[in-house]
C-alpha positions, -999 to 999 in steps of 0.1 A, spaced: -383 147 21 -355 136 -1 -325 125 17 -303 149 10 -271 131 -1 -242 153 -15 -218 134 -36 -195 136 -68 -217 116 -96 -190 106 -128 -189 123 -157 -185 111 -191 -151 114 -189 -150 90 -152 -124 66 -147 -131 30 -136 -111 47 -101 -130 79 -100 -168 59 -99 -157 32 -78 -146 64 -54 -176 74 -58 -200 42 -54 -185 37 -19 -187 71 -9 -226 63 -19 -226 32 -3 -217 45 36 -232 82 27 -264 61 26 -253 45 60 -252 74 76 -285 98 67 -306 64 68 -289 57 104 -310 81 123 -344 66 111 -335 33 130 -356 16 155 -340 0 183 -315 -30 186 -329 -57 166 -328 -80 197 -303 -102 178 -323 -116 150 -316 -139 117 -309 -114 87 -314 -151 66 -334 -175 88 -321 -207 79 -351 -223 64 -354 -197 41 -327 -200 18 -343 -231 -4 -376 -210 -11 -378 -177 -30 -372 -145 -12 -389 -128 -34 -426 -140 -22 -411 -122 15 -401 -91 26 -411 -63 20 -441 -47 -6 -429 -35 -39 -444 -17 -70 -431 -12 -107 -422 21 -118 -422 14 -151 -419 46 -186 -395 53 -217 -390 94 -228 -380 116 -256 -376 145 -251 -402 169 -252 -402 184 -282 -378 165 -302 -381 155 -337 -357 121 -357 -333 112 -331 -338 115 -300 -323 114 -263 -336 94 -239 -343 82 -204 -359 45 -198 -367 39 -159 -376 3 -146 -376 8 -110 -389 2 -78 -414 26 -56 -419 8 -19 -453 24 -6 -446 14 29 -414 24 32 -413 62 15 -383 68 19 -363 37 8 -385 50 -23 -366 80 -18 -334 67 -11 -336 40 -46 -340 74 -68 -321 96 -54 -291 68 -57 -301 63 -89 -300 95 -98 -262 103 -82 -247 72 -105 -249 95 -135 -227 119 -153 -238 139 -181 -211 171 -179 -177 180 -162 -201 206 -131 -197 200 -95 -215 190 -79 -249 179 -105 -275 200 -103 -293 169 -94 -305 153 -71 -336 130 -84 -345 113 -115 -367 139 -121 -343 166 -113 -320 142 -137 -349 137 -165 -350 183 -169 -318 188 -169 -307 160 -196 -329 173 -223 -311 204 -216 -281 190 -214 -281 157 -244 -268 155 -274 -290 138 -299 -280 99 -291 -278 103 -256 -296 78 -238 -296 69 -198 -318 35 -183 -321 35 -147 -331 0 -135 -334 -14 -94 -346 -45 -90 -349 -66 -61 -319 -96 -56 -331 -107 -27 -356 -104 1 -368 -118 36 -389 -107 61 -356 -89 81 -338 -79 46 -336 -65 15 -312 -56 -10 -319 -41 -37 -294 -39 -73 -295 -6 -86 -281 -1 -120 -276 28 -138 -269 27 -178 -253 58 -211 -250 55 -240 -233 93 -249 -236 106 -287 -202 99 -309 -186 70 -280 -182 29 -290 -202 23 -264 -225 25 -232 -211 31 -194 -227 16 -173 -223 8 -133 -237 -11 -103 -250 -6 -67 -263 -30 -38 -280 -19 -16 -286 -44 13 -319 -24 42 -325 -36 75 -366 -36 74 -366 -37 110 -337 -7 114 -345 8 82 -315 18 73 -291 10 49 -262 -19 58 -221 -12 53 -194 -34 59 -195 -21 89 -225 -33 102 -220 -69 89 -187 -77 94 -176 -89 135 -146 -64 149 -113 -72 135 -126 -95 109 -119 -71 75 -85 -88 70 -105 -125 63 -129 -106 39 -102 -93 16 -92 -132 15 -124 -149 12 -131 -125 -22 -94 -129 -33 -109 -172 -29 -135 -164 -53 -115 -145 -74 -92 -173 -82 -123 -196 -85 -132 -166 -107 -106 -164 -129 -107 -207 -133 -137 -201 -153 -128 -171 -170 -109 -185 -209 -95 -155 -211 -74 -152 -182 -69 -190 -184 -49 -183 -219 -30 -161 -200 -29 -159 -164 5 -138 -158 -8 -107 -184 -42 -113 -174 -31 -107 -140 -7 -77 -154 -38 -59 -165 -67 -73 -144 -50 -75 -115 -76 -87 -87 -95 -50 -70 -109 -49 -34 -152 -40 -34 -169 -34 -8 -204 -32 -34 -220 -65 -17 -251 -80 -14 -270 -103 13 -280 -130 -7 -296 -171 -2 -265 -184 -17 -237 -160 -5 -228 -124 -2 -226 -109 -36 -201 -85 -48 -205 -65 -77 -175 -50 -104 -181 -20 -127 -171 -36 -164 -133 -30 -168 -126 -32 -130 -118 -73 -134 -129 -70 -168 -120 -63 -206 -161 -50 -211 -173 -75 -229 -170 -97 -196 -199 -73 -181 -199 -65 -143 -185 -94 -128 -203 -111 -97 -179 -131 -74 -202 -148 -52 -187 -160 -11 -204 -191 4 -219 -182 36 -197 -218 47 -164 -193 43 -181 -165 66 -181 -182 97 -164 -161 116 -165 -132 92 -199 -118 90 -218 -116 125 -244 -138 133 -272 -121 126 -260 -128 88 -252 -157 91 -275 -187 81 -286 -211 110 
C-alpha cells in the first residue's frame, strides 16, 4: 500500500519559501511514515566505508530498474499537454518504489485546491488531463545519486511549464534511504546531538566557497548578498564526495543559475555527523 503522506503541494503561484516549506515537510513526513519499517539496530554499521569512496557507487546497492515514458493528453489534437516520466523502480523494496512515486507527485502543483486530489503520478496524470492548458507540461525525474551496500540516495526532480509563463518551474528533493533500517534519513538521524549549529556553520562556509566561483556575486558582493542571501537548507544527500545540499531556483541565485549545490567535505563534518555516516 502506498504510504500516505499529507502535504500541501506548491501551486503555480507558490512562492519559493512555500515550496521550501513543502519540501521540508515532505522530508519529515517520509521519515515519520517509514520509521515503522525499521528492522532494528544497525549494529554500528558504516554507511560509507572508506574503501568504497573512490569506487563507482552505482555498481552497488539496491537493484533498480528504469521507468520511462512520455504521454500527451488522450484524444487531443494540435498542441497538447504532456507528461514525461524518467524515474526508478526498486523491485526488491516496493515501499521505496511507492515512496518515490508519491514524493514526485506531491512535489507538483496544478492549481489552488488544497489538499491536492492526488497522491501518485498516475492520479496526478488523470487530474492533469482534466485541468491542463494546451502547452502545459510536467516532467518527473528520479535518479540514484549515490548507492552503497547500506545507503541509497535518490535525487527527485520535477519540472513544470504552465502555458503563458516565461519559463518552467523546477523543484528538487533528496531521499536518503537506509537500506538496513528501511527508512528515510532526516537531518536528526545523521547529526550528532547538539551539532546542528556546527552544521549551519559548515554550510555557510560551503556557501562562501560557492560565491567565490559565482561571477555575478564577485562583481557586486554586497548587492548580490542583499538580493540572494544565504539560506539554511536540510535538503541533503550523503555522497562519496561529501554532504551535498541542493537548492531550488531563486533560493540562492537567479533562475539562470539553475539549482545550486553546496558540498561540505567530510573532513569538515568530523564531530558533526554521526560516525556511521563518515568514511572510516
